[in-house]
C-alpha positions as CSV (number, residue, x, y, z in Angstrom):
1,X,-193.5,61.0,168.5
2,X,-192.8,59.3,165.0
3,X,-196.4,59.1,164.3
4,X,-197.3,62.5,164.5
5,X,-194.1,63.6,162.3
6,X,-195.2,61.2,159.5
7,X,-198.5,62.9,158.8
8,X,-197.0,66.6,158.9
9,X,-193.8,65.6,156.6
10,X,-196.6,63.9,154.1
11,X,-198.5,67.2,154.5
12,X,-195.6,69.3,153.7
13,X,-194.9,67.4,150.6
14,X,-198.6,67.5,149.5
15,X,-198.6,71.4,149.6
16,X,-194.7,71.6,147.8
17,X,-195.8,72.0,144.6
18,X,-198.1,74.9,145.5
19,X,-195.2,76.6,147.5
20,X,-193.3,76.7,144.9
21,X,-196.0,77.7,142.3
22,X,-196.5,80.9,144.9
23,X,-193.1,81.8,144.8
24,X,-192.4,80.9,140.9
25,X,-192.3,84.6,139.6
26,X,-193.0,83.2,136.2
27,X,-196.4,82.0,137.4
28,X,-198.7,85.0,136.8
29,X,-201.3,85.7,139.5
30,X,-205.1,85.2,139.1
31,X,-207.7,87.5,140.1
32,X,-211.3,86.6,141.2
33,X,-214.6,88.2,142.6
34,X,-216.2,87.1,145.4
35,X,-220.1,87.2,146.3
36,X,-221.1,90.1,148.5
37,X,-223.2,87.7,150.6
38,X,-223.1,84.0,150.7
39,X,-225.9,81.9,149.6
40,X,-228.4,81.2,151.8
41,X,-227.7,78.6,154.2
42,X,-223.9,79.1,154.0
43,X,-221.5,81.3,155.5
44,X,-218.8,81.1,152.8
45,X,-218.6,83.8,150.3
46,X,-218.0,81.9,146.7
47,X,-216.3,83.2,143.6
48,X,-218.5,84.8,141.3
49,X,-215.8,85.3,138.7
50,X,-212.4,83.5,138.8
51,X,-209.3,82.9,136.5
52,X,-208.8,86.7,135.6
53,X,-205.0,87.3,134.4
54,X,-205.8,91.1,135.1
55,X,-206.9,92.6,138.3
56,X,-210.6,93.6,138.2
57,X,-210.5,96.7,140.7
58,X,-207.9,98.8,138.9
59,X,-208.5,101.2,136.0
60,X,-206.0,101.0,132.9
61,X,-203.7,103.8,134.1
62,X,-203.0,101.5,137.3
63,X,-202.2,98.3,135.7
64,X,-198.9,97.0,135.5
65,X,-197.2,97.6,131.8
66,X,-196.9,93.6,131.7
67,X,-200.8,93.8,132.3
68,X,-201.7,97.1,130.0
69,X,-199.6,94.8,127.3
70,X,-202.3,91.9,127.9
71,X,-204.8,93.9,127.5
72,X,-203.5,95.4,124.2
73,X,-202.9,91.8,123.0
74,X,-206.5,91.6,122.3
75,X,-206.3,94.1,119.4
76,X,-204.6,93.7,116.0
77,X,-202.5,96.6,115.9
78,X,-201.7,99.1,118.2
79,X,-198.7,101.3,118.3
80,X,-196.5,102.5,121.0
81,X,-198.8,105.6,121.8
82,X,-202.1,103.7,121.3
83,X,-204.4,102.6,124.1
84,X,-207.6,100.7,124.1
85,X,-210.6,101.8,125.5
86,X,-211.2,100.3,129.3
87,X,-213.9,100.5,131.8
88,X,-213.2,103.6,133.7
89,X,-212.9,101.9,137.1
90,X,-211.7,98.6,136.1
91,X,-214.3,95.7,135.2
92,X,-215.1,94.6,138.6
93,X,-218.6,96.2,138.1
94,X,-219.3,94.9,134.5
95,X,-218.6,91.1,135.8
96,X,-220.3,91.9,139.0
97,X,-223.6,93.0,137.1
98,X,-222.9,89.9,134.7
99,X,-223.0,87.7,137.8
100,X,-226.3,89.3,139.0
101,X,-228.0,88.7,135.2
102,X,-226.7,84.9,135.5
103,X,-228.4,84.3,138.8
104,X,-231.5,85.4,137.3
105,X,-231.2,83.8,134.0
106,X,-229.5,80.8,134.6
107,X,-227.5,79.9,131.5
108,X,-224.3,78.2,130.7
109,X,-222.1,79.2,127.9
110,X,-219.6,81.8,126.3
111,X,-220.9,85.6,126.1
112,X,-218.8,87.6,123.5
113,X,-219.7,91.3,123.0
114,X,-218.1,94.2,121.2
115,X,-218.8,97.8,122.8
116,X,-218.5,100.9,120.3
117,X,-216.6,103.4,122.5
118,X,-216.5,107.0,121.2
119,X,-213.7,109.4,121.5
120,X,-215.3,110.7,125.1
121,X,-215.5,107.2,126.3
122,X,-219.2,106.7,125.8
123,X,-220.9,103.4,124.7
124,X,-222.4,104.1,121.3
125,X,-223.5,100.3,120.4
126,X,-222.8,96.7,121.2
127,X,-222.6,93.8,118.9
128,X,-223.1,90.0,119.7
129,X,-220.6,87.9,118.3
130,X,-221.4,84.9,120.8
131,X,-224.2,84.5,123.4
132,X,-225.8,81.5,125.3
133,X,-229.2,83.1,125.6
134,X,-231.0,86.2,124.0
135,X,-232.4,87.5,127.5
136,X,-228.8,87.7,128.8
137,X,-227.4,89.2,125.4
138,X,-229.9,92.2,126.0
139,X,-229.0,92.5,129.8
140,X,-225.5,92.5,129.2
141,X,-225.8,95.2,126.4
142,X,-227.6,97.7,128.5
143,X,-224.9,96.9,131.5
144,X,-222.2,97.5,128.9
145,X,-224.3,100.5,127.1
146,X,-224.4,102.5,130.6
147,X,-220.9,101.7,131.8
148,X,-218.1,104.7,131.5
149,X,-215.1,104.1,130.0
150,X,-211.4,105.3,129.6
151,X,-211.4,106.5,125.6
152,X,-209.2,104.8,123.8
153,X,-206.2,106.9,122.3
154,X,-204.6,106.9,118.9
155,X,-201.1,108.1,118.4
156,X,-201.7,109.9,121.9
157,X,-205.1,111.5,121.1
158,X,-208.7,110.2,122.0
159,X,-210.3,108.1,119.7
160,X,-213.0,105.8,119.3
161,X,-212.0,102.1,119.3
162,X,-214.1,98.6,120.4
163,X,-213.8,97.3,123.7
164,X,-214.4,93.5,123.8
165,X,-216.1,92.0,126.7
166,X,-216.0,88.2,127.1
167,X,-217.2,85.8,129.8
168,X,-217.8,82.4,130.2
169,X,-221.1,81.5,132.3
170,X,-220.8,78.2,134.2
171,X,-223.9,76.9,136.4
172,X,-222.9,76.3,140.3
């Protein structure tokens, strides 16, 4: 009887830190996005995006006030009645498309772009701040230009503003 209870107790002690973290309201949740289909020879759906502090499938209006504040924190000065542009249905589609591009190009590194979004939520141009590969840059710019955005609001009125898009690509 003892031999059976010792491994169970040890297992509970091993998992105790994670149980405490899950119950700790100070630990913010992290969001991920899984593959639609597993890799050949596997039944496991792997993460294609991981570690996001924001839910990937929610539009800006459905984010909590804390999550909206996190989005706003990427901007230097936004007033109380200001809102940044944001992908209309959340960034999930953008990240899925970037994952598909990564599958084709197979690069490692940081991609950092700025999308100029007009007062109607239409992308007007894309500026490149950092990119690991010119082919990926071209692909990503096309994806971001086709996307629809919630227009920014300046003092409550629709206005033009840039939307930052950053992603770190790693090889699996």
